[in-house]
C-alpha positions, 0 to 999 in steps of 0.5 A: 499500500505504501508503494502505491501511495508513493506512486500517486504522490509522485504522479501528482507532483509530475502532473503539477510540474508539467501543467504549471507552464501551461496554466501560466501561459494561458493566463498570460495570453488571456491578460494579453488579449484583455490589454489589447482590447482596453487599448482599442477602446481608448482609441475609440474614446479618443477618436470621439474627442477629436471629432467633437473638437473638429480635428477630423471630419465625419468621414475620417472618423467613420473610417477610423472607427471601422478599422478600430472596431474590426481589430477590437472584434478580432481580439475579443471574438471566440471560435464557434463552440464558445472556446478560444483556439489557445484555450482549447489546445491547453485543455487537451494538453491538460487532459493528456497530462492528467489522464493519459500519461499516468495510465500509460505509465501504469500499463508499462509498469504492469507489463514489464514490472513485478508488482507482486514482488515483495520489498527487500530493504537493505537491512533485510538483505544484509541479514540474509545475503545468500549468494549475493557477493555485493551484499556480502561485501557490504555486510563485511564492510559495515561490520568492519566499520563498527569493529575496525580492529577485527583482523580476521574480518580484514583477512577474509575481505582482502582476497575478495576485494582482489577477486572483484578488482578493488585493488586499492581496498585489497591493499588496505585490507591486507595491511590491516590484517598484517597489522592486527594478526601479524605477518604470514606468507599468505598475507604477505604474498597477497599484499605483494600481488596487490602492490604489483597490480597497482604498479601494472605488474612491476615488482617495486622496491616495496614489493620486493621487501614484502616478498623477502619478508615472506621468504624469511617466514617460508624459505621454500615459498614458490610464489614469493621466489618467482616474483623476486626472480621476476623483479630481477628480470624486469630490472635488466638483470637476466643472469641473476634472473635466470639463476633464481628461476633455475633454483626455483625449478629445481626445488619444484615437483615435476608436476608443479603447475607453475613449472611451465611458466618458470621454464618459459622465463628461464628460456627467456633469460637464456637458460635451459628449461628444467627437464629439457632433453637433448635433441637426438638425431631423427627425434622430432623438433622442439615444440614451437617457440622452445629453444633447442639444446643447440640454442641454449649452448649458443646463448651461453656465449652471447652478450646480453644484447645478442641473447635478447635479440636471439630470444626476440627472433625465437618469439617471432618464429613462434608467431610465424608458425602460429600464423600458419597453424593457429590450432596450437593452444600452447603456442598461443599461451607462450606467445602471449606470455613472451611478448609480455615478458619482452614488454611489447604489450601491443604485440601481446594484445594482437597475439591475444586477439588472434588466439581468441580467433582460434579458440573463442572466449566462450570455450575453456581454452579461450577462457584460459587465454583471457585469464592469462591476459588479465594475469599479464595486465594485457587489455581484454576490452572488446575481446570477451565476445 
């Protein structure tokens, strides 16, 4: 009932706002006509005075009186039916505003709306949020606003902020959780990844310090060791980065999910991927884009610049092979990541576009390509359809 009362009040307010200019305009027009009629009547009286004073002849007075009378009749005359044109026009508009607009609005609501849907106040939704992530976050935020020293609450909310792309809020949540609950590898790694997201994937000095603190608590932490090695790579220290990646590869289990990515970075920095087998005569060639044993041996004697040129040549070779045979999902994954490591975001974006043409975003492999692009901070706008 309260809803319909509000609808009626709002309809009346809107109708009043729409009718006010019409009513004011009609009154102004009526006042204007009355003023013109008064002027013409004054002219008739003045004409009689001029005739009595001998200023004009009777013939001139008759002619002037006829002209003034015609104008007075034109101003005062009504249309057949008794209503002036403007008044009839305004009445039709007023009827449209008062009757048709509310009826049309009501019919539209009954057709497309849900008048039977019960109300859902914010308080009730916060008490029973169900699977609504936005309401869950709002409930947690309201709780933390009242209890800012609840470290457990900050600890739970921080990764949710990351998943919903609220990076600045995630940084605040991680810092509060560390301050209140103390540092742990999971919290420190989460803070480091948040700082990297804020710096477009760059391992800054602050990020490196956070990662080193995580390694003090867990020396074999693969995530922290990977990001520290990545920071060396970004700083232009390929030898140090290669050694760090190789050490991580040696400590990693053979089925570790991060091992393929580590091997790619080892190859990018001129090393041999962990578990690489020598190329024997008659054996098949290495997978497109992977360095052969001869490539690795040649890279060991190269300068940093020549090694980088060699790596770029290998990446371009992989690009050419994928252009001829695009049905190579692993190849697209390597190509996108390779261009990102080379800091060539334009080519990485182009590779993503071509990869999605071969493996549409709706499929599982297309989703993996998009997830990789987000991980590498590669733009995906317009490529998710």
